[in-house]
C-alpha beads as a LAMMPS data file, in Angstrom:
LAMMPS data file: protein, C-alpha beads

232 atoms
231 bonds

1 atom types
1 bond types

-500.0 500.0 xlo xhi
-500.0 500.0 ylo yhi
-500.0 500.0 zlo zhi

Masses

1 110.0

Atoms # bond

1 1 1 -328.292 -181.880 -250.263
2 1 1 -329.004 -178.156 -249.853
3 1 1 -327.073 -178.021 -246.558
4 1 1 -323.912 -178.975 -248.433
5 1 1 -324.684 -176.966 -251.568
6 1 1 -325.499 -173.653 -249.881
7 1 1 -323.777 -172.098 -246.841
8 1 1 -325.861 -171.811 -243.667
9 1 1 -327.617 -168.543 -242.891
10 1 1 -326.861 -166.507 -239.796
11 1 1 -329.282 -167.024 -236.959
12 1 1 -332.384 -164.906 -237.436
13 1 1 -331.697 -164.258 -241.154
14 1 1 -333.104 -167.483 -242.579
15 1 1 -335.757 -165.587 -244.598
16 1 1 -333.660 -162.671 -245.842
17 1 1 -333.300 -161.831 -249.541
18 1 1 -330.093 -163.854 -249.992
19 1 1 -331.042 -166.774 -247.705
20 1 1 -330.446 -170.303 -248.911
21 1 1 -334.158 -171.034 -248.476
22 1 1 -334.942 -169.490 -251.871
23 1 1 -332.382 -171.239 -254.115
24 1 1 -333.141 -174.506 -252.308
25 1 1 -336.809 -174.039 -253.103
26 1 1 -335.998 -173.237 -256.728
27 1 1 -333.889 -176.377 -257.057
28 1 1 -336.733 -178.553 -255.807
29 1 1 -339.270 -176.692 -257.956
30 1 1 -337.116 -177.055 -261.053
31 1 1 -336.836 -180.803 -260.532
32 1 1 -340.603 -181.095 -260.068
33 1 1 -341.424 -178.807 -262.993
34 1 1 -339.081 -180.612 -265.356
35 1 1 -340.955 -183.874 -264.917
36 1 1 -344.460 -182.384 -264.812
37 1 1 -344.258 -179.697 -267.489
38 1 1 -342.181 -181.869 -269.804
39 1 1 -344.834 -184.565 -269.507
40 1 1 -347.496 -182.019 -270.394
41 1 1 -345.518 -180.819 -273.400
42 1 1 -344.888 -184.323 -274.685
43 1 1 -348.617 -185.039 -274.502
44 1 1 -349.489 -181.754 -276.206
45 1 1 -346.961 -182.274 -279.013
46 1 1 -348.347 -185.734 -279.750
47 1 1 -351.920 -184.432 -279.702
48 1 1 -351.123 -181.567 -282.059
49 1 1 -349.549 -183.906 -284.615
50 1 1 -352.383 -186.423 -284.382
51 1 1 -355.114 -183.755 -284.409
52 1 1 -353.540 -182.135 -287.468
53 1 1 -353.420 -185.391 -289.424
54 1 1 -356.917 -186.365 -288.338
55 1 1 -358.372 -182.948 -289.239
56 1 1 -356.789 -183.125 -292.693
57 1 1 -358.341 -186.556 -293.311
58 1 1 -361.789 -185.540 -292.084
59 1 1 -361.673 -182.286 -294.046
60 1 1 -361.172 -184.337 -297.226
61 1 1 -364.344 -186.317 -296.516
62 1 1 -366.265 -183.185 -295.512
63 1 1 -365.323 -181.450 -298.771
64 1 1 -366.963 -184.325 -300.646
65 1 1 -369.984 -185.145 -298.489
66 1 1 -371.000 -181.521 -297.864
67 1 1 -371.843 -181.192 -301.562
68 1 1 -374.817 -183.486 -301.010
69 1 1 -376.415 -180.867 -298.729
70 1 1 -376.614 -178.361 -301.581
71 1 1 -379.635 -178.275 -303.866
72 1 1 -379.168 -180.700 -306.748
73 1 1 -380.733 -178.935 -309.717
74 1 1 -380.475 -182.099 -311.802
75 1 1 -382.786 -183.858 -309.328
76 1 1 -385.137 -180.873 -309.220
77 1 1 -385.268 -180.807 -313.001
78 1 1 -385.998 -184.531 -313.068
79 1 1 -388.898 -184.046 -310.644
80 1 1 -390.385 -181.371 -312.913
81 1 1 -389.948 -183.566 -315.984
82 1 1 -391.727 -186.458 -314.249
83 1 1 -394.650 -184.193 -313.439
84 1 1 -394.804 -182.964 -317.043
85 1 1 -394.694 -186.540 -318.339
86 1 1 -397.530 -187.518 -316.007
87 1 1 -399.601 -184.555 -317.257
88 1 1 -398.998 -185.550 -320.866
89 1 1 -400.178 -189.079 -320.161
90 1 1 -403.517 -187.767 -318.912
91 1 1 -404.389 -186.682 -322.459
92 1 1 -405.801 -183.364 -321.269
93 1 1 -408.561 -184.926 -319.172
94 1 1 -409.434 -182.511 -316.360
95 1 1 -410.355 -185.298 -313.977
96 1 1 -407.128 -187.136 -314.715
97 1 1 -405.009 -183.987 -314.415
98 1 1 -406.305 -183.404 -310.886
99 1 1 -404.916 -186.775 -309.816
100 1 1 -401.355 -185.943 -310.838
101 1 1 -399.340 -184.949 -307.724
102 1 1 -397.785 -181.513 -307.869
103 1 1 -394.021 -181.334 -307.453
104 1 1 -394.170 -178.113 -305.372
105 1 1 -390.468 -177.421 -305.706
106 1 1 -388.344 -174.279 -305.624
107 1 1 -384.607 -173.717 -306.234
108 1 1 -384.177 -173.959 -302.454
109 1 1 -385.995 -177.292 -302.115
110 1 1 -383.657 -179.706 -300.267
111 1 1 -382.630 -182.753 -302.240
112 1 1 -380.482 -184.484 -299.608
113 1 1 -381.558 -187.607 -297.767
114 1 1 -381.593 -188.269 -294.039
115 1 1 -378.474 -190.411 -294.508
116 1 1 -376.660 -187.453 -296.128
117 1 1 -377.588 -185.286 -293.161
118 1 1 -376.443 -187.822 -290.576
119 1 1 -373.127 -188.451 -292.337
120 1 1 -372.324 -184.742 -292.523
121 1 1 -373.374 -184.161 -288.920
122 1 1 -371.014 -186.901 -287.736
123 1 1 -368.125 -185.748 -289.901
124 1 1 -368.516 -182.104 -288.901
125 1 1 -368.815 -183.099 -285.221
126 1 1 -365.580 -185.108 -285.423
127 1 1 -363.800 -182.285 -287.229
128 1 1 -365.022 -179.709 -284.685
129 1 1 -363.836 -181.809 -281.743
130 1 1 -360.447 -182.312 -283.370
131 1 1 -360.009 -178.584 -283.987
132 1 1 -361.173 -177.781 -280.452
133 1 1 -358.591 -180.247 -279.096
134 1 1 -355.837 -178.597 -281.145
135 1 1 -356.880 -175.121 -279.964
136 1 1 -356.901 -176.164 -276.304
137 1 1 -353.565 -177.929 -276.778
138 1 1 -351.985 -174.725 -278.089
139 1 1 -353.466 -172.833 -275.143
140 1 1 -351.991 -175.343 -272.683
141 1 1 -348.622 -175.029 -274.428
142 1 1 -348.764 -171.273 -273.876
143 1 1 -349.642 -171.795 -270.203
144 1 1 -346.641 -174.099 -269.796
145 1 1 -344.393 -171.543 -271.469
146 1 1 -345.653 -168.775 -269.190
147 1 1 -345.291 -171.015 -266.135
148 1 1 -341.612 -171.734 -266.770
149 1 1 -340.565 -168.245 -267.929
150 1 1 -339.779 -166.245 -264.786
151 1 1 -337.187 -163.570 -265.569
152 1 1 -336.761 -161.994 -262.133
153 1 1 -333.166 -161.721 -260.872
154 1 1 -334.121 -162.136 -257.229
155 1 1 -334.363 -165.734 -256.020
156 1 1 -336.955 -164.705 -253.455
157 1 1 -339.131 -163.044 -256.083
158 1 1 -338.752 -166.078 -258.352
159 1 1 -339.995 -168.296 -255.546
160 1 1 -343.015 -166.083 -254.923
161 1 1 -343.892 -165.948 -258.625
162 1 1 -343.404 -169.685 -259.017
163 1 1 -345.671 -170.483 -256.093
164 1 1 -348.299 -168.076 -257.388
165 1 1 -348.279 -169.694 -260.827
166 1 1 -348.227 -173.186 -259.364
167 1 1 -351.293 -172.392 -257.262
168 1 1 -352.941 -170.981 -260.387
169 1 1 -352.462 -174.110 -262.501
170 1 1 -353.808 -176.199 -259.625
171 1 1 -356.781 -173.851 -259.259
172 1 1 -357.518 -173.927 -262.990
173 1 1 -357.006 -177.724 -263.032
174 1 1 -354.347 -177.774 -265.722
175 1 1 -353.438 -181.464 -265.140
176 1 1 -357.104 -182.426 -265.530
177 1 1 -357.387 -180.375 -268.726
178 1 1 -354.287 -182.028 -270.200
179 1 1 -355.679 -185.433 -269.243
180 1 1 -359.044 -184.701 -270.886
181 1 1 -357.603 -183.599 -274.237
182 1 1 -356.787 -187.153 -275.423
183 1 1 -360.341 -188.176 -274.498
184 1 1 -361.734 -185.394 -276.717
185 1 1 -359.618 -186.591 -279.618
186 1 1 -360.623 -190.200 -278.985
187 1 1 -364.263 -189.128 -279.040
188 1 1 -363.649 -187.361 -282.354
189 1 1 -362.182 -190.591 -283.745
190 1 1 -365.198 -192.565 -282.573
191 1 1 -367.687 -190.136 -284.113
192 1 1 -365.756 -190.134 -287.380
193 1 1 -365.725 -193.934 -287.505
194 1 1 -369.503 -194.023 -287.059
195 1 1 -369.943 -191.513 -289.874
196 1 1 -367.461 -193.389 -292.061
197 1 1 -369.344 -196.646 -291.523
198 1 1 -372.597 -194.931 -292.493
199 1 1 -370.926 -193.313 -295.513
200 1 1 -369.381 -196.537 -296.833
201 1 1 -372.607 -198.478 -296.196
202 1 1 -374.326 -196.551 -298.999
203 1 1 -371.442 -197.305 -301.369
204 1 1 -370.620 -200.980 -300.811
205 1 1 -371.804 -203.405 -298.152
206 1 1 -368.554 -205.408 -298.053
207 1 1 -366.452 -202.279 -297.541
208 1 1 -368.876 -201.181 -294.865
209 1 1 -368.485 -204.531 -293.085
210 1 1 -364.698 -204.079 -293.078
211 1 1 -364.966 -200.574 -291.619
212 1 1 -367.533 -201.595 -289.000
213 1 1 -365.478 -204.650 -287.978
214 1 1 -362.363 -202.518 -287.624
215 1 1 -364.284 -199.962 -285.577
216 1 1 -365.805 -202.586 -283.259
217 1 1 -362.481 -204.351 -282.659
218 1 1 -360.727 -201.042 -282.020
219 1 1 -363.460 -199.984 -279.593
220 1 1 -363.223 -203.279 -277.695
221 1 1 -359.427 -202.981 -277.495
222 1 1 -359.677 -199.362 -276.408
223 1 1 -362.106 -199.931 -273.555
224 1 1 -360.406 -203.195 -272.604
225 1 1 -357.078 -201.415 -272.282
226 1 1 -358.679 -198.474 -270.470
227 1 1 -360.432 -200.570 -267.844
228 1 1 -357.434 -202.878 -267.426
229 1 1 -355.263 -199.856 -266.701
230 1 1 -357.900 -198.509 -264.314
231 1 1 -358.046 -201.784 -262.423
232 1 1 -354.282 -201.904 -262.048

Bonds

1 1 1 2
2 1 2 3
3 1 3 4
4 1 4 5
5 1 5 6
6 1 6 7
7 1 7 8
8 1 8 9
9 1 9 10
10 1 10 11
11 1 11 12
12 1 12 13
13 1 13 14
14 1 14 15
15 1 15 16
16 1 16 17
17 1 17 18
18 1 18 19
19 1 19 20
20 1 20 21
21 1 21 22
22 1 22 23
23 1 23 24
24 1 24 25
25 1 25 26
26 1 26 27
27 1 27 28
28 1 28 29
29 1 29 30
30 1 30 31
31 1 31 32
32 1 32 33
33 1 33 34
34 1 34 35
35 1 35 36
36 1 36 37
37 1 37 38
38 1 38 39
39 1 39 40
40 1 40 41
41 1 41 42
42 1 42 43
43 1 43 44
44 1 44 45
45 1 45 46
46 1 46 47
47 1 47 48
48 1 48 49
49 1 49 50
50 1 50 51
51 1 51 52
52 1 52 53
53 1 53 54
54 1 54 55
55 1 55 56
56 1 56 57
57 1 57 58
58 1 58 59
59 1 59 60
60 1 60 61
61 1 61 62
62 1 62 63
63 1 63 64
64 1 64 65
65 1 65 66
66 1 66 67
67 1 67 68
68 1 68 69
69 1 69 70
70 1 70 71
71 1 71 72
72 1 72 73
73 1 73 74
74 1 74 75
75 1 75 76
76 1 76 77
77 1 77 78
78 1 78 79
79 1 79 80
80 1 80 81
81 1 81 82
82 1 82 83
83 1 83 84
84 1 84 85
85 1 85 86
86 1 86 87
87 1 87 88
88 1 88 89
89 1 89 90
90 1 90 91
91 1 91 92
92 1 92 93
93 1 93 94
94 1 94 95
95 1 95 96
96 1 96 97
97 1 97 98
98 1 98 99
99 1 99 100
100 1 100 101
101 1 101 102
102 1 102 103
103 1 103 104
104 1 104 105
105 1 105 106
106 1 106 107
107 1 107 108
108 1 108 109
109 1 109 110
110 1 110 111
111 1 111 112
112 1 112 113
113 1 113 114
114 1 114 115
115 1 115 116
116 1 116 117
117 1 117 118
118 1 118 119
119 1 119 120
120 1 120 121
121 1 121 122
122 1 122 123
123 1 123 124
124 1 124 125
125 1 125 126
126 1 126 127
127 1 127 128
128 1 128 129
129 1 129 130
130 1 130 131
131 1 131 132
132 1 132 133
133 1 133 134
134 1 134 135
135 1 135 136
136 1 136 137
137 1 137 138
138 1 138 139
139 1 139 140
140 1 140 141
141 1 141 142
142 1 142 143
143 1 143 144
144 1 144 145
145 1 145 146
146 1 146 147
147 1 147 148
148 1 148 149
149 1 149 150
150 1 150 151
151 1 151 152
152 1 152 153
153 1 153 154
154 1 154 155
155 1 155 156
156 1 156 157
157 1 157 158
158 1 158 159
159 1 159 160
160 1 160 161
161 1 161 162
162 1 162 163
163 1 163 164
164 1 164 165
165 1 165 166
166 1 166 167
167 1 167 168
168 1 168 169
169 1 169 170
170 1 170 171
171 1 171 172
172 1 172 173
173 1 173 174
174 1 174 175
175 1 175 176
176 1 176 177
177 1 177 178
178 1 178 179
179 1 179 180
180 1 180 181
181 1 181 182
182 1 182 183
183 1 183 184
184 1 184 185
185 1 185 186
186 1 186 187
187 1 187 188
188 1 188 189
189 1 189 190
190 1 190 191
191 1 191 192
192 1 192 193
193 1 193 194
194 1 194 195
195 1 195 196
196 1 196 197
197 1 197 198
198 1 198 199
199 1 199 200
200 1 200 201
201 1 201 202
202 1 202 203
203 1 203 204
204 1 204 205
205 1 205 206
206 1 206 207
207 1 207 208
208 1 208 209
209 1 209 210
210 1 210 211
211 1 211 212
212 1 212 213
213 1 213 214
214 1 214 215
215 1 215 216
216 1 216 217
217 1 217 218
218 1 218 219
219 1 219 220
220 1 220 221
221 1 221 222
222 1 222 223
223 1 223 224
224 1 224 225
225 1 225 226
226 1 226 227
227 1 227 228
228 1 228 229
229 1 229 230
230 1 230 231
231 1 231 232
């Protein structure tokens, strides 16, 4: 109770520099900030750890799958050899030579398939979202640090600065930003799972079925939990 904690102010001096209005305000603000900002920081810390682990995993896949987007000179050489073999089989006949399709290749001719392109697009999209989430999380952490670090000696000035910064985080929708960061990371997970399913499908159908089943069950549980929480 602030009336018991702080002595009453003389009549007409309730808003002076040393009035109990200011420390009372700071006490209430500190209690509110401890719960709110600490909640933000706990969320950010968890996101940073998860985003770091996820980015490391995706980067490992990207380092492997991105090689398929480079020109494969072994494939290009094979295409040239096939054309030469077809020309040799014509026996030098001009009419037969004209029917042999020309390879029309250069060192820059792409050798990747549409599946290679899709897999890399999904992996790079998931990695980009994860890194963007980590960057925004660090930015939010800096905002929280700036919000709580008021070094003024005057209680009145601390109150003014606190209210100014509180209005700023409301204006810039900091709670909404913190709430959207997990959704960005969840989206990155979903995109990665789609790419992983596509990637494993070209390797082994049984492994692909396991990955797809895991992804579908996780998606059902995720949305089921989300909508159940929303209904409650």
